[in-house]
C-alpha positions in Angstrom: -49.7 -46.3 74.6 -48.2 -44.0 72.0 -45.2 -45.3 70.1 -41.9 -43.4 70.1 -40.5 -42.4 66.7 -36.8 -43.1 66.6 -34.8 -40.9 64.2 -31.6 -39.0 63.7 -31.0 -35.8 61.7 -29.3 -37.1 58.6 -28.8 -33.7 56.9 -29.4 -30.0 57.3 -29.0 -27.8 54.3 -29.8 -24.3 53.2 -30.9 -24.6 49.6 -31.7 -20.9 49.1 -30.5 -17.8 50.8 -30.5 -14.2 49.5 -30.6 -10.8 51.1 -31.5 -7.6 49.3 -30.0 -4.9 51.6 -30.8 -2.1 49.1 -34.6 -2.8 49.6 -34.4 -2.8 53.4 -35.3 0.3 55.3 -34.7 -0.1 59.1 -36.7 3.1 59.6 -39.9 1.6 58.4 -39.9 -1.2 60.9 -42.7 -3.2 59.3 -41.6 -6.5 57.8 -44.0 -9.1 56.5 -43.3 -12.7 56.1 -44.8 -15.7 54.2 -43.8 -19.3 54.6 -44.4 -22.6 52.9 -43.8 -26.1 54.3 -43.3 -29.2 52.2 -42.6 -32.8 53.0 -41.4 -35.9 51.2 -39.9 -39.3 51.7 -37.2 -41.5 50.3 -38.5 -44.9 51.3 -35.4 -46.9 50.3 -33.3 -44.9 52.8 -36.1 -44.4 55.4 -35.7 -40.6 55.0 -38.4 -38.1 55.9 -37.5 -34.8 54.3 -39.0 -31.5 55.5 -38.5 -28.1 53.7 -39.3 -24.6 54.9 -39.3 -21.7 52.4 -39.6 -18.2 53.9 -39.7 -14.8 52.3 -39.5 -11.5 54.2 -41.0 -8.4 52.6 -40.9 -4.7 53.2 -43.2 -2.6 51.1 -43.9 -5.6 48.9 -40.2 -6.1 48.0 -38.4 -9.2 49.1 -35.6 -8.4 51.5 -34.7 -11.9 52.6 -35.3 -15.3 51.1 -34.3 -18.6 52.8 -35.1 -22.2 52.2 -33.9 -24.9 54.5 -34.2 -28.7 54.4 -33.9 -31.3 57.1 -33.6 -34.9 56.4 -34.6 -37.3 59.2 -33.5 -40.9 59.0 -36.1 -43.0 60.8 -35.3 -46.5 62.1 -37.0 -49.4 60.4 -39.8 -49.9 62.9 -40.6 -46.2 63.0 -40.7 -45.8 59.2 -42.8 -48.9 58.9 -45.3 -47.6 61.4 -46.2 -44.8 59.0 -46.9 -47.1 56.0 -50.6 -47.7 55.6 -51.3 -49.6 52.4 -50.0 -47.5 49.5 -49.6 -44.3 51.7 -47.1 -42.9 54.1 -49.3 -41.3 56.8 -47.8 -39.3 59.7 -50.2 -38.3 62.5 -50.4 -34.6 63.3 -48.7 -34.8 66.7 -45.6 -36.6 65.1 -45.6 -34.1 62.2 -45.5 -31.3 64.7 -42.3 -32.6 66.2 -40.5 -32.6 62.8 -42.0 -29.3 61.8 -40.8 -27.7 65.1 -37.3 -29.0 64.6 -37.3 -27.6 61.0 -38.6 -24.2 62.2 -36.1 -24.0 65.0 -33.2 -25.0 62.8 -34.3 -22.4 60.2 -34.5 -19.7 62.9 -30.9 -20.4 64.0 -29.6 -20.6 60.4 -31.2 -17.3 59.6 -29.8 -15.5 62.7 -26.3 -16.8 61.9 -26.6 -15.7 58.2 -27.8 -12.2 59.1 -25.1 -11.6 61.7 -23.1 -8.5 60.9 -25.5 -7.3 58.2 -28.0 -4.4 58.3 -30.8 -7.0 58.4 -29.6 -8.6 61.6 -32.7 -7.1 63.4 -35.0 -9.2 61.3 -35.8 -12.3 63.2 -37.9 -15.4 62.5 -40.6 -15.0 65.2 -41.7 -17.8 67.5 -44.8 -19.5 66.2 -47.4 -21.9 67.6 -46.6 -25.1 65.6 -50.1 -26.3 66.4 -51.5 -23.7 64.1 -49.2 -24.7 61.3 -49.7 -28.5 61.4 -53.4 -29.1 61.8 -53.9 -32.4 60.0 -52.0 -35.6 59.3 -49.6 -35.8 56.4 -50.3 -38.2 53.6 -47.9 -39.1 50.9 -48.8 -41.6 48.1 -46.2 -44.3 47.8 -47.2 -45.2 44.2 -46.7 -42.9 41.3 -49.4 -42.3 38.7 -48.0 -43.3 35.4 
């Protein structure tokens, strides 16, 4: 039987946000996007940190930049279940849950920040999280010195 991961959202922040209205042309319609996900832990606090950085482009110029961070506080048993020797290893299915929460939060934050701007028509599209998180996450607990 699969174990449940018990957690609470400890913090949600927007560490970067910028819009470049002068580079946006609503008549073009084509907006490209790239994204980067990163993860970390603070073992002493049992925190799992997830970060999503997204840039939207139109004609190779950045029109929107957003970076959000979610910190999840895991209970002791859940955090301990990811410790394997000197590594923190999160199985793909569990990672997908946290990635989905991060993406959804970012989607909402972006919609709120673009409200009443000319860029309000730019939305963060729905994605298949299974295509984003395709392998387990491994974080070394020891630092090379």
